[in-house]
C-alpha positions, -999 to +999 in steps of 0.1 A: +552-292-321+560-322-342+589-329-366+580-336-403+602-350-430+589-340-464+600-344-499+595-310-516+605-305-552+626-336-551+645-326-520+642-338-484+632-311-460+627-313-422+607-289-403+590-285-369+554-274-370+520-278-354+501-308-369+472-285-380+495-261-399+483-259-435+509-271-460+507-236-476+522-220-445+548-247-441+559-241-477+559-203-475+569-195-439+591-225-430+606-235-463+607-200-480+589-213-511+567-183-518+556-190-553+525-207-539+501-180-530+475-174-503+441-166-518+411-175-498+423-199-471+394-223-477+404-241-508+381-224-532+402-200-553+431-223-564+459-198-558+476-222-534+475-252-557+505-276-555+509-313-564+509-342-539+522-372-557+512-355-590+477-346-580+466-310-578+456-301-542+448-268-524+477-265-500+457-242-477+434-271-470+460-298-465+474-302-429+511-307-427+504-338-406+484-353-436+512-350-461+531-381-449+554-397-474+538-381-505+560-359-527+551-322-528+558-302-560+554-265-560+557-240-589+594-237-580+599-274-587+579-276-620+609-266-642+638-289-647+668-269-638+669-240-663+645-257-686+610-244-680+580-267-681+561-264-715+533-247-696+556-220-682+570-214-717+535-212-731+524-188-703+553-165-712+549-167-750+512-161-749+515-133-722+489-150-701+491-132-668+479-097-661+486-092-623+500-127-621+488-135-585+468-166-594+491-179-621+512-204-600+480-221-590+467-220-626+499-236-639+500-263-613+464-273-620+471-273-657+503-294-652+483-320-633+458-320-661+484-326-688+501-353-668+469-372-667+454-362-701+480-351-726+453-344-752+428-323-734+398-307-752+382-275-741+357-294-719+386-313-702+404-280-696+373-263-682+367-292-658+403-294-646+406-256-642+372-251-624+379-236-591+410-217-602+399-181-602+415-153-621+403-118-611+418-104-642+398-128-664+426-143-685+407-176-690+409-176-728+447-171-727+450-197-700+431-222-722+453-212-752+485-218-732+473-252-721+466-262-757+500-248-767+519-267-741+501-299-751+510-292-788+546-286-779+547-320-763+533-333-796+501-346-782+474-321-789+449-318-817+453-281-815+481-262-834+503-235-818+488-211-844+453-218-829+466-210-795+482-178-807+450-168-825+430-174-793+454-154-772+455-125-796+417-125-796+417-124-758+441-094-759+418-074-783 
């Protein structure tokens, strides 16, 4: 076993782990950050998405030994204290999840998108969210929430009314 010093959600963490341990298991089993979910274990479903230095990655496919000095952000670290991230607020307001299992990964992928492209169009959203699977099929509400979060930040061409209309259409 080796010792790893990580920065997770802005805090320094030390843990002992085998070098091949996936970051997912280090987060869940060693650091008790269980918001990141196990889906497929091969990086295809997106449920385990976290950020490494702001980039969305599949934590089941990243070895703990490969994290190095990069900062890890999980769904637990996306909010700023009691202030939710605009995506989290939009997710709640538009009632995006059904079962909710995939939503942490969906939100983390969407947050990376908005950090790099504050004015995403539908094609941008579709490209960024490809590989994040939702068995409940809430894709229309996910897209609406991303547009809403961008609009709340004052950067989207879409209005919150458009997002609400899309979400209501998805619920019909």
